C-alpha positions in Angstrom: 58.1 -61.3 -25.3 61.4 -59.8 -24.1 63.5 -58.0 -26.7 67.0 -59.4 -27.2 69.5 -56.9 -28.5 72.4 -57.9 -30.8 75.9 -57.6 -29.6 77.4 -54.1 -29.9 80.8 -54.4 -31.7 83.3 -51.7 -32.8 82.3 -49.8 -35.9 84.7 -50.4 -38.8 86.7 -47.6 -40.4 85.2 -46.1 -43.6 86.1 -47.9 -46.8 87.9 -45.7 -49.4 88.4 -42.8 -47.2 86.1 -40.0 -45.9 82.4 -40.9 -46.6 80.4 -38.4 -48.7 77.3 -39.5 -46.7 76.4 -41.2 -43.4 72.8 -42.4 -43.1 71.3 -43.3 -39.7 68.0 -45.3 -40.1 66.8 -47.3 -37.2 63.6 -48.9 -38.5 63.0 -51.5 -41.3 60.9 -49.0 -43.2 63.5 -46.3 -42.9 66.2 -48.7 -44.1 64.0 -49.6 -47.1 63.2 -46.0 -48.0 66.8 -44.8 -47.5 68.1 -47.7 -49.7 65.8 -46.6 -52.6 67.2 -43.1 -52.2 70.8 -44.3 -52.3 70.0 -46.4 -55.4 68.6 -43.4 -57.2 71.6 -41.2 -56.0 74.0 -43.7 -57.5 72.3 -43.5 -60.9 73.4 -39.8 -61.0 76.5 -40.0 -58.9 77.9 -43.6 -59.2 81.0 -43.0 -57.1 79.3 -41.6 -54.0 80.7 -43.1 -50.8 78.0 -44.0 -48.3 78.2 -45.5 -44.8 75.2 -46.3 -42.6 73.8 -47.4 -39.3 70.8 -49.0 -40.9 70.0 -52.5 -42.2 70.4 -55.0 -45.0 68.5 -52.9 -47.6 71.0 -50.1 -47.4 73.9 -52.6 -47.4 72.5 -54.2 -50.5 72.7 -50.8 -52.3 76.4 -50.5 -51.5 76.4 -48.6 -48.2 79.0 -49.7 -45.7 76.9 -51.1 -42.8 78.5 -50.1 -39.5 75.8 -51.5 -37.3 72.4 -53.1 -38.1 70.0 -50.9 -36.2 67.0 -52.6 -37.6 67.9 -55.8 -35.8 67.2 -54.1 -32.4 64.3 -51.7 -33.1 62.1 -51.5 -30.0 59.2 -49.2 -29.1 57.9 -47.6 -25.9 59.4 -45.8 -22.9 59.6 -48.8 -20.7 61.5 -50.8 -23.2 64.0 -48.1 -23.8 64.6 -47.6 -20.1 65.2 -51.3 -19.7 68.0 -51.2 -22.2 69.4 -47.8 -21.3 73.0 -49.0 -21.0 72.9 -50.5 -24.4 71.6 -47.4 -26.0 74.0 -45.2 -24.2 76.9 -47.3 -25.5 75.5 -47.2 -29.0 75.0 -43.4 -28.8 78.6 -42.8 -27.6 80.1 -45.2 -30.2 78.2 -43.4 -33.0 79.4 -40.0 -32.0 82.9 -41.2 -31.6 82.9 -42.6 -35.1 81.5 -39.4 -36.6 84.1 -37.3 -34.8 86.9 -39.6 -35.9 86.0 -40.1 -39.6 84.1 -36.9 -40.3 81.5 -37.8 -43.0 80.9 -34.8 -45.3 77.1 -35.0 -44.7 74.7 -36.9 -42.4 71.1 -37.8 -43.3 69.0 -38.9 -40.4 66.0 -41.1 -41.4 63.0 -41.1 -38.9 64.0 -42.7 -35.6 63.8 -39.3 -33.7 64.6 -40.5 -30.2 68.1 -41.4 -31.2 68.7 -39.2 -34.2 67.7 -35.8 -32.7 70.0 -36.5 -29.7 72.9 -37.2 -32.1 72.2 -34.0 -34.0 72.2 -32.0 -30.7 75.6 -33.5 -29.7 77.1 -32.7 -33.1 76.1 -29.1 -32.6 77.5 -29.0 -29.0 80.8 -30.6 -30.1 81.2 -28.1 -33.0 81.1 -30.8 -35.6 78.0 -29.8 -37.6 77.7 -26.7 -39.7 75.2 -25.2 -37.3 77.9 -25.7 -34.5 80.7 -24.2 -36.5 82.0 -27.4 -38.1 81.9 -28.7 -41.6 79.4 -31.6 -41.5 76.0 -30.9 -43.1 72.9 -32.3 -41.4 69.7 -33.4 -43.2 66.7 -35.1 -41.9 64.4 -37.3 -44.0 60.9 -38.4 -42.8 60.7 -35.9 -40.0 59.5 -36.6 -36.5 55.7 -36.4 -36.2 55.6 -33.0 -34.4 52.0 -32.8 -35.5 51.2 -35.7 -33.2 53.3 -35.1 -30.1 56.3 -33.1 -28.8 55.5 -30.2 -31.1 58.2 -28.0 -29.5 60.9 -30.3 -31.0 60.6 -28.3 -34.2 62.5 -25.5 -32.6 65.4 -27.8 -31.5 65.4 -29.2 -35.0 65.7 -25.7 -36.5 68.7 -25.1 -34.2 70.5 -28.3 -35.0 69.5 -29.3 -38.6 70.3 -27.7 -42.0 67.3 -29.0 -43.9 64.3 -31.3 -43.5 62.6 -33.4 -46.2 59.0 -34.5 -45.3 56.8 -37.1 -46.8 53.3 -35.6 -46.1 52.4 -32.3 -47.6 50.8 -30.9 -44.5 54.1 -31.3 -42.6 55.7 -28.3 -44.3 53.3 -25.9 -42.6 54.2 -27.5 -39.2 57.6 -25.9 -39.5 56.5 -22.6 -40.9 57.2 -20.7 -37.7 60.8 -21.9 -37.7 63.8 -21.1 -39.8 64.4 -24.7 -40.8 64.2 -25.2 -44.6 61.5 -27.8 -45.1 60.5 -29.4 -48.3 57.9 -31.9 -49.3 59.8 -34.6 -51.3 56.9 -36.9 -51.9 55.9 -40.1 -50.1 58.0 -43.2 -51.2 54.9 -45.3 -51.7 53.6 -43.1 -54.5 56.8 -42.7 -56.5 56.5 -43.6 -60.2 59.1 -46.3 -59.8 57.6 -47.9 -56.6 55.3 -50.9 -56.7 53.2 -51.4 -53.7 54.0 -54.7 -51.9 50.3 -55.6 -51.7 47.2 -55.7 -53.8 43.5 -56.2 -53.2 41.9 -59.5 -54.4 38.6 -60.6 -52.9 39.4 -64.2 -53.6 42.9 -64.1 -52.0 43.8 -65.2 -48.4 43.5 -62.9 -45.4 46.6 -60.9 -44.6 48.0 -60.7 -41.1 50.7 -58.0 -40.4 51.9 -58.1 -36.8 54.7 -55.6 -37.3 58.5 -55.4 -37.4 59.5 -55.1 -33.8 59.9 -58.4 -31.9 58.4 -57.3 -28.6 55.3 -55.8 -30.4 55.0 -58.8 -32.6 55.0 -61.1 -29.5 52.0 -59.1 -28.1 50.0 -58.6 -31.3 50.5 -61.8 -33.4 48.5 -64.0 -30.9 45.6 -61.6 -31.1 45.6 -61.7 -34.9 45.7 -65.5 -34.8 42.9 -65.7 -32.3 40.7 -63.3 -34.4 41.5 -65.2 -37.6 40.7 -68.5 -35.8 37.2 -67.3 -34.9 36.6 -66.0 -38.4 37.6 -69.4 -39.8 34.9 -71.0 -37.7 32.4 -69.0 -39.7 34.3 -69.7 -43.0 35.9 -73.1 -42.9 38.9 -73.3 -45.2 39.8 -69.7 -44.8 43.5 -69.1 -45.4 45.9 -66.5 -44.2 49.3 -65.2 -45.1 51.6 -63.5 -42.6 54.2 -61.0 -43.8 57.5 -60.8 -42.0 60.3 -58.3 -42.7 63.3 -60.3 -41.4 64.4 -63.7 -40.3 64.4 -62.4 -36.8 60.7 -61.7 -36.9 60.0 -65.0 -38.7 61.6 -66.8 -35.7 59.2 -65.0 -33.4 56.2 -65.8 -35.6 57.2 -69.5 -35.7 57.5 -69.6 -31.9 54.0 -68.1 -31.4 52.5 -70.4 -34.0 53.6 -73.4 -32.0 50.7 -72.6 -29.6 48.2 -72.8 -32.5 48.7 -76.3 -34.0 45.2 -76.3 -35.6 46.0 -73.1 -37.5 49.4 -74.1 -38.9 48.0 -75.6 -42.1 46.0 -72.4 -42.8 48.9 -70.0 -42.2 51.7 -69.2 -44.7 54.7 -67.0 -43.7 55.8 -64.7 -46.6 58.8 -62.4 -46.8 57.6 -58.9 -47.6 59.9 -58.7 -50.7 57.1 -60.2 -52.8 55.6 -57.4 -54.9 51.9 -57.2 -55.3 51.0 -59.8 -52.6 47.2 -60.2 -53.0 44.9 -60.1 -49.9 41.2 -60.1 -49.4 41.2 -58.5 -45.9 43.9 -57.5 -43.4 44.5 -57.4 -39.7 47.5 -55.3 -39.0 49.7 -53.4 -36.6 49.9 -49.7 -37.1 53.0 -48.6 -39.0 54.3 -48.2 -42.5 52.6 -51.3 -43.9 49.2 -50.0 -42.7 49.6 -47.2 -45.2 50.6 -49.6 -47.9 47.4 -51.6 -47.2 45.3 -48.4 -47.4 46.9 -47.4 -50.7 46.2 -50.9 -52.0 42.5 -50.7 -51.1 42.5 -53.6 -48.8 39.7 -53.5 -46.1 40.4 -54.6 -42.6 41.4 -53.2 -39.2 44.4 -51.9 -37.2 45.4 -53.8 -34.0 47.9 -52.5 -31.5 49.1 -53.3 -28.0 51.9 -51.6 -26.1 53.6 -52.3 -22.8 51.0 -50.9 -20.3 53.4 -48.3 -18.9 54.3 -47.1 -22.4 50.6 -47.0 -23.4 49.7 -45.0 -20.3 52.4 -42.5 -21.1 51.4 -42.3 -24.7 47.8 -41.5 -23.8 49.1 -38.5 -21.8 51.6 -37.2 -24.4 50.0 -38.1 -27.8 46.9 -36.1 -28.7 45.7 -37.4 -32.1 42.4 -39.1 -33.0 43.9 -42.1 -34.8 47.2 -44.1 -34.8 46.9 -45.2 -38.4 48.5 -42.6 -40.7 45.8 -43.3 -43.4 43.1 -42.6 -40.9 44.9 -39.4 -39.9 45.3 -38.2 -43.4 41.7 -38.9 -44.4 40.3 -37.7 -41.0 38.2 -40.8 -40.7 38.6 -44.4 -39.7 39.3 -46.0 -43.1 40.5 -49.0 -41.0 38.8 -49.3 -37.6 41.4 -49.3 -34.8 41.4 -51.7 -31.9 44.0 -50.6 -29.3 45.0 -52.1 -26.1 42.0 -53.6 -24.2 39.7 -53.0 -27.2 41.8 -55.5 -29.2 39.6 -58.6 -28.5 39.6 -61.7 -30.8 35.8 -61.6 -31.3 35.9 -58.0 -32.5 38.8 -58.7 -34.9 36.9 -61.7 -36.3 33.9 -59.5 -36.9 36.1 -57.1 -38.9 37.5 -59.9 -41.0 34.0 -61.1 -41.9 32.8 -57.6 -42.7 35.8 -57.1 -45.0 35.1 -60.4 -46.7 31.3 -60.3 -47.0 30.2 -56.7 -47.1 30.7 -55.1 -50.5 30.6 -51.7 -48.9 33.9 -52.4 -47.1 35.7 -53.0 -50.4 34.2 -49.9 -52.0 35.1 -47.7 -49.0 38.7 -49.1 -49.1 39.0 -48.3 -52.9 37.6 -44.8 -52.4 40.1 -44.2 -49.6 43.0 -45.5 -51.6 42.3 -43.0 -54.4 42.0 -40.1 -52.0 45.3 -41.0 -50.3 47.2 -41.2 -53.6 46.0 -37.7 -54.5 47.0 -36.3 -51.1 50.5 -37.9 -51.2 51.3 -36.8 -54.7 50.2 -33.2 -54.2 52.8 -30.5 -54.4 56.1 -32.5 -54.6 58.4 -31.1 -57.3 61.7 -32.7 -56.2 62.6 -36.3 -55.5 64.2 -37.3 -52.3 67.3 -38.5 -54.1 67.8 -35.1 -55.8 67.1 -33.3 -52.5 69.8 -35.3 -50.8 72.3 -35.0 -53.6 71.9 -31.2 -53.4 72.4 -31.4 -49.6 75.7 -33.3 -50.2 76.8 -30.7 -52.7 77.2 -33.3 -55.3 74.6 -32.2 -57.8 77.3 -30.4 -59.9 79.1 -33.7 -60.3 76.1 -35.7 -61.6 76.9 -38.0 -64.4 75.5 -36.9 -67.7 
């Protein structure tokens, strides 16, 4: 399914003068995590002025939305090349806005292909502190240098002022650089965070095709076909499909038109519902796969890329798993079916194992407990306090 990008319009001038903070978050997950940080920052500094290139979650927390990056998130080398002109215009417009309005601090959130290039240009233009200017640069949810492009850490040390990571082992990845790196805890294990999912062996099967339209168009039919085969062994089996935005819902509804016999068994659910119960899951790799692992839901990971992007990824990425929970645990908590291995029959088998084999539920519960321990370990500062300190606003925190 071809990715349609939203129109690129002029970015508005900042409201109420120079922003204290500009956040650039290009994924739905980054938008969500950054919004939680902004909400917590406002508890201590209610008057902070925030602008963003992000999404509706940041906007809902009072950030001035300059452009909705989450509406056009795509993945893969081939897809980016196809839309090169759009990304070049977006890149130039972002830099021009920063140079004109001079936010006091910038926090990049994940999205390294775009964000690291912006950071490099801010250095070269003399706008960032590292380049002799007055704009501080922080990065939250660092690029996965432990998976690929490890040498990026040296460019990051040259262009960034500080890095906040969400996995404890990532601190060591930057030990041979001069970049101040701090583990600020994973957002899924914060005390104030409720996981969006929960395990219930009597609940429907959960299908999570992802948050990018092109990827959803490739993956969702596979999930449906696998579920359909499992349903033949278990008549009456129901499924829920989580979608992050109306844009993705439209893609899901288009795909579902080709499966009229399944439509009565499938319910589309917005991912804002906390504690959504599930008995088993078929999912794309990504942020929600970690949420499933932490919730103790058994199942499998399914992924397909554009063939050119997959081929390049095989060359460049040298890690044993694509699921972050599998990487953290160093074992396949959720079996992975990638590219040609993602066949409906094998996916149906995984659904039935998750539903019928008590060992699957036990293994998922054990893995969830291990992950919670790993992601809590060592964090002594919250992401909100870390960013307030970066913005030099901590001394103004409301008592």
